[in-house]
C-alpha positions in Angstrom: -0.9 -1.3 35.6 -0.9 -4.7 34.0 -1.6 -7.8 36.1 -0.6 -11.4 35.4 -2.2 -14.4 37.0 -1.9 -14.3 40.8 -0.5 -17.8 40.8 2.2 -17.7 38.1 4.8 -15.6 36.4 3.9 -14.8 32.8 5.9 -16.3 30.0 8.2 -14.1 27.9 5.5 -13.8 25.3 2.7 -12.9 27.7 5.0 -10.5 29.6 5.7 -8.6 26.4 2.0 -8.7 25.4 1.1 -7.2 28.8 3.6 -4.4 28.3 2.2 -3.6 24.9 -1.4 -3.7 26.0 -1.0 -1.2 28.8 0.0 1.4 26.3 -3.2 3.2 25.1 -2.2 3.3 21.4 -5.6 4.3 20.0 -5.2 4.8 16.3 -3.1 6.6 15.0 -1.1 7.0 18.3 1.6 4.3 18.7 2.2 5.4 22.4 5.6 3.8 22.7 4.7 0.3 21.5 7.1 0.4 18.6 10.0 1.6 20.7 9.5 -1.4 23.0 9.6 -3.8 20.0 12.5 -2.0 18.4 14.6 -2.4 21.6 14.0 -6.1 21.6 14.8 -6.6 17.9 17.9 -4.5 18.0 19.1 -6.6 20.9 19.2 -9.7 18.6 20.8 -8.0 15.7 18.0 -6.4 13.6 18.8 -3.2 11.7 15.9 -0.9 12.3 14.8 1.9 10.0 12.2 4.2 11.6 9.8 5.7 9.0 7.6 8.5 10.2 5.3 9.3 7.3 2.5 11.9 7.4 2.8 11.9 11.2 2.4 8.1 11.5 5.0 6.0 13.2 6.2 3.0 11.2 9.4 0.9 11.3 11.1 -1.6 9.0 13.6 -4.0 10.6 15.8 -6.6 8.9 18.3 -9.3 10.0 20.4 -11.4 7.6 22.1 -10.6 4.3 21.1 -13.3 1.8 18.3 -15.4 0.6 14.5 -15.1 0.6 12.9 -12.5 2.9 10.2 -13.4 5.4 8.3 -10.4 6.8 6.3 -10.3 10.0 3.7 -7.6 9.5 1.4 -6.0 12.0 0.1 -2.9 13.7 0.4 -1.3 17.1 -2.7 0.9 16.9 -6.0 -0.3 18.3 -9.6 0.9 17.9 -11.1 3.0 20.7 -12.3 1.1 23.7 -15.9 2.4 23.7 -17.5 3.1 27.0 -15.0 2.1 29.7 -17.8 1.6 32.2 -19.0 -1.4 30.1 -15.6 -3.2 30.5 -15.1 -5.8 33.2 -11.6 -4.5 33.6 -10.2 -1.1 32.4 -9.3 -1.6 28.7 -5.7 -0.4 29.1 -5.0 -2.2 32.4 -4.5 -5.6 31.0 -4.5 -8.8 33.1 -4.9 -12.5 32.9 -8.2 -13.3 34.6 -9.1 -16.3 36.8 -10.3 -18.2 33.7 -6.9 -17.8 32.0 -7.9 -15.1 29.5 -5.7 -12.2 28.6 -8.0 -9.2 28.8 -7.5 -5.8 27.3 -8.0 -3.7 24.1 -5.7 -5.1 21.5 -5.3 -8.6 23.0 -6.5 -10.2 19.8 -6.2 -7.4 17.4 -3.2 -7.5 17.3 -0.7 -6.8 20.1 -0.8 -10.5 21.2 0.5 -11.5 17.7 3.2 -8.8 17.9 4.5 -10.2 21.1 4.4 -13.8 19.7 6.3 -12.6 16.6 9.1 -10.9 18.6 9.6 -13.9 21.0 9.5 -16.4 18.1 12.3 -14.3 16.4 14.3 -14.2 19.6 14.3 -17.9 20.1 15.0 -18.6 16.4 17.9 -16.2 16.3 19.3 -17.7 19.5 19.2 -21.2 18.0 20.3 -20.1 14.5 22.5 -17.0 14.8 23.7 -17.6 11.2 20.3 -18.5 9.8 19.6 -18.7 6.1 17.3 -16.0 4.6 16.4 -12.6 5.9 14.0 -11.9 8.7 12.0 -8.6 8.6 9.4 -6.7 10.6 7.0 -4.2 9.0 5.1 -2.5 11.7 2.7 0.5 11.5 0.4 2.6 13.7 -2.1 3.3 10.9 -4.0 0.1 10.2 -7.2 0.8 12.1 -7.4 4.3 10.7 -7.2 5.6 7.1 -4.3 3.3 6.3 -2.7 5.9 4.0 0.6 6.7 5.8 1.2 3.2 7.2 1.9 -0.1 5.5 0.8 1.3 2.2 3.4 4.1 2.3 6.2 1.9 3.6 5.5 -0.6 0.8 5.9 2.1 -1.7 9.3 3.1 -0.3 10.3 -0.6 -0.5 9.1 -0.8 -4.0 11.2 2.3 -5.0 14.2 0.6 -3.5 13.5 -2.6 -5.4 13.2 -4.6 -2.1 11.9 -8.1 -2.8 9.7 -9.6 -0.1 9.1 -13.3 -0.6 7.0 -14.3 2.3 4.7 -12.3 4.7 2.9 -13.4 7.8 0.3 -10.8 8.9 -0.6 -11.3 12.6 -4.3 -10.5 12.2 -6.6 -12.7 14.3 -7.5 -15.4 11.7 -8.7 -18.2 14.0 -12.4 -18.8 14.6 -12.8 -21.4 17.4 -9.3 -22.6 18.3 -5.9 -21.1 17.6 -4.6 -22.3 14.2 -7.9 -23.6 12.9 -8.0 -21.1 10.0 -5.3 -19.4 7.9 -6.4 -16.5 5.7 -4.6 -16.9 2.4 -6.3 -14.0 0.7 -8.9 -11.3 1.0 -11.6 -9.9 -1.2 -11.3 -6.4 -2.7 -13.1 -3.5 -1.2 -14.6 -0.7 -3.4 -16.6 2.0 -1.8 -18.9 4.6 -3.3 -20.9 7.7 -2.3 -23.8 8.4 -4.7 -25.5 11.7 -4.7 -28.8 11.8 -6.7 -29.8 15.3 -7.6 -33.5 16.4 -7.8 -35.3 19.7 -7.4 -36.3 20.8 -3.9 -39.9 22.0 -3.4 -43.0 22.0 -1.3 -44.3 18.6 -0.6 -47.9 19.7 -1.5 -46.8 20.7 -5.0 -44.8 17.7 -6.3 -45.3 18.8 -9.9 -43.0 21.8 -9.2 -40.2 19.6 -7.7 -38.4 16.4 -8.6 -37.9 13.9 -5.7 -34.5 12.3 -5.9 -35.5 9.7 -3.3 -38.2 8.4 -5.6 -35.9 8.4 -8.6 -33.0 6.8 -6.7 -34.9 3.9 -5.0 -35.5 2.0 -8.2 -31.9 2.3 -9.2 -30.8 1.1 -5.8 -33.1 -1.9 -6.0 -31.5 -2.8 -9.3 -28.1 -2.6 -7.8 -29.2 -4.8 -4.9 -30.7 -7.4 -7.3 -27.7 -7.4 -9.7 -25.6 -10.6 -9.7 -22.1 -9.3 -10.1 -20.3 -12.7 -10.4 -20.5 -16.2 -9.1 -17.2 -16.2 -7.2 -14.7 -19.0 -7.6 -12.9 -21.8 -5.7 -11.3 -19.2 -3.4 -13.7 -16.3 -3.2 -17.5 -16.1 -2.6 -19.6 -14.1 -5.0 -19.1 -10.4 -5.0 -21.4 -8.6 -2.5 -23.0 -5.2 -2.8 -24.2 -3.6 0.5 -25.7 -0.2 1.3 -24.5 1.2 4.6 -26.1 4.6 4.8 -28.9 6.6 3.2 -29.4 10.3 3.9 -31.8 12.9 2.6 -34.1 15.7 3.8 -33.9 19.2 5.1 -35.2 18.4 8.6 -38.7 19.7 7.7 -41.5 17.3 7.0 -43.1 19.4 4.2 -40.1 19.7 1.9 -39.1 17.5 -1.0 -35.3 17.3 -0.7 -33.0 18.4 -3.5 -30.5 15.6 -3.0 -30.4 11.9 -1.9 -27.1 10.5 -0.7 -26.2 6.8 -0.5 -23.0 5.2 0.8 -22.3 1.7 -0.4 -19.5 -0.9 -0.6 -18.5 -3.8 -2.8 -16.5 -6.7 -1.3 -15.5 -8.3 -4.6 -13.9 -11.5 -5.8 -11.1 -11.9 -8.3 -13.7 -12.7 -11.0 -14.3 -9.0 -11.5 -12.1 -5.8 -11.5 -12.9 -2.6 -9.7 -13.0 -0.9 -13.1 -15.6 -3.3 -14.3 -17.7 -2.7 -11.2 -17.6 1.0 -11.6 -18.5 0.8 -15.3 -21.5 -1.5 -14.6 -22.8 0.7 -11.7 -22.6 3.9 -13.7 -24.2 2.3 -16.8 -27.1 1.2 -14.6 -27.5 4.7 -13.1 -27.6 6.2 -16.6 -30.2 3.6 -17.7 -32.4 4.8 -14.8 -32.1 8.4 -16.0 -30.5 9.8 -12.8 -28.9 13.1 -12.4 -26.1 12.0 -10.1 -22.5 12.4 -8.9 -20.6 9.3 -7.8 -17.3 9.4 -5.8 -15.4 6.1 -5.6 -12.8 4.9 -3.1 -10.7 1.8 -3.8 -9.8 0.4 -0.4 -7.9 -2.6 -1.7 -7.8 -5.1 -4.5 -8.3 -8.8 -3.9 -5.2 -10.9 -3.3 -4.6 -14.6 -3.0 -1.8 -17.0 -2.1 -3.2 -20.3 -3.4 -0.1 -22.3 -2.5 3.7 -22.2 -2.2 6.4 -22.6 0.4 4.9 -20.2 3.0 1.5 -21.7 3.0 2.8 -25.2 3.2 5.1 -24.3 6.1 2.3 -22.6 7.9 -0.1 -25.5 7.5 2.5 -28.0 8.7 3.6 -25.8 11.6 0.0 -25.4 12.8 -0.6 -29.2 12.5 2.6 -30.0 14.4 2.2 -27.4 17.2 -1.6 -27.4 17.7 -2.6 -30.8 16.4 -5.1 -29.1 14.1 -5.0 -29.0 10.3 -6.0 -25.4 9.4 -8.6 -24.6 6.8 -8.0 -21.8 4.3 -10.3 -18.8 4.1 -10.5 -15.5 2.3 -13.5 -14.2 4.3 -13.7 -11.1 6.5 -12.6 -7.5 5.9 -9.4 -6.1 4.6 -6.0 -6.1 6.1 -2.6 -4.6 5.3 -1.7 -7.8 3.5 -3.4 -6.1 0.5 -0.6 -3.6 0.2 2.2 -6.1 0.7 0.7 -8.5 -1.9 1.3 -5.9 -4.6 5.0 -6.7 -4.4 4.4 -10.2 -5.6 4.7 -11.5 -2.1 3.2 -14.8 -0.7 0.9 -13.4 2.0 -1.0 -15.2 4.8 -2.7 -14.1 7.9 -2.3 -16.2 11.0 -3.2 -15.1 14.5 -5.4 -15.6 17.5 -9.2 -16.3 17.8 -11.1 -13.3 16.5 -14.3 -13.7 18.5 -14.0 -10.5 20.5 -12.1 -8.1 18.2 -13.3 -4.5 18.3 -15.7 -5.5 21.1 -16.0 -4.4 24.7 -14.0 -6.9 26.9 -11.7 -8.0 24.1 -9.9 -11.1 25.3 -8.1 -14.3 24.2 -6.9 -17.4 25.9 -3.5 -16.4 27.4 -2.0 -19.7 26.6 -2.7 -19.3 22.9 0.0 -16.7 22.6 2.7 -19.1 23.7 1.3 -21.6 21.2 1.2 -18.9 18.5 4.8 -18.0 19.1 5.8 -21.6 18.7 3.9 -21.8 15.4 5.7 -18.7 14.1 9.0 -20.2 15.2 8.2 -23.5 13.5 7.4 -21.7 10.2 10.9 -20.0 10.4 12.5 -23.4 11.1 10.8 -24.9 8.0 11.7 -22.0 5.7 15.2 -21.1 6.9 17.0 -24.2 8.3 
């Protein structure tokens, strides 16, 4: 059962966050979170379309008939808690502790943002029932998992219907030290690969009768590590190549393995395409004379919102509400913004401090959610009044 501070009644935003947090919606299980949001949105006039795709719960909700569309995008699924014995409080029994922190899995990533989005929309609609523009919510339970049947699939349906999305605020935890100190206005692309170098298995005492794929593969891997893929640009750092896993061997110490497997990833800038990266890698492997198989996975292409009405409104809203002028960043991993940006949408990420995301004892300052809700409302005011 969720617990608020023993000395005060939680605000509307915190109360909703507590309700969401007590639902153990470990990816891809929504566990009733979306139903809770839908009930609140329908109450203020949103038309809701539930989209269950590939067993994943999603919904698309809109309010308004004309003008530009602003989408609040986010996810109700969370990563597993890890060992519950290591948590100060049970991960799905959220509470506001004595230091004023909202504790629980998903507090930062990103149920707190979802609550702030809903209450911001409620206040804005109450003040401007005949508001300009269209408000929308795109919510999925498949962001922390494969991300195949979630936002990606909903965006494809919207594309088929020729729905134009002008602005999108993704509630990912973008802040670093204080709420609103950073807005993510883009993300690097992500390209993964699994390389299998084939050799000839044999007895380790008779190497002339075998071909060691590890020995052959290491020089090529070093060349990939040393390669300078690009120099980045004003918005993106240089492309990064990282090896995340190496596997070989039969389990016996006296056998030269027949295969050497390497998992790697590029986080790449807009200075290079995923096609160019693939071509360069494969050319290098051929130059090293490897007998190989390489399987690629494109997780997302880079996207960028360098300016425009949304970014200007968000920067001004953060400055007015928090007193801080946010910096812009494209650092970090991927987000569902990569799918929405393919519609030509201006996309930013703006949410709580990300210091404890995916960690044991995930938490954020409880008061930050009320502030975040006011920032979201101020953006709506600037764009639609």
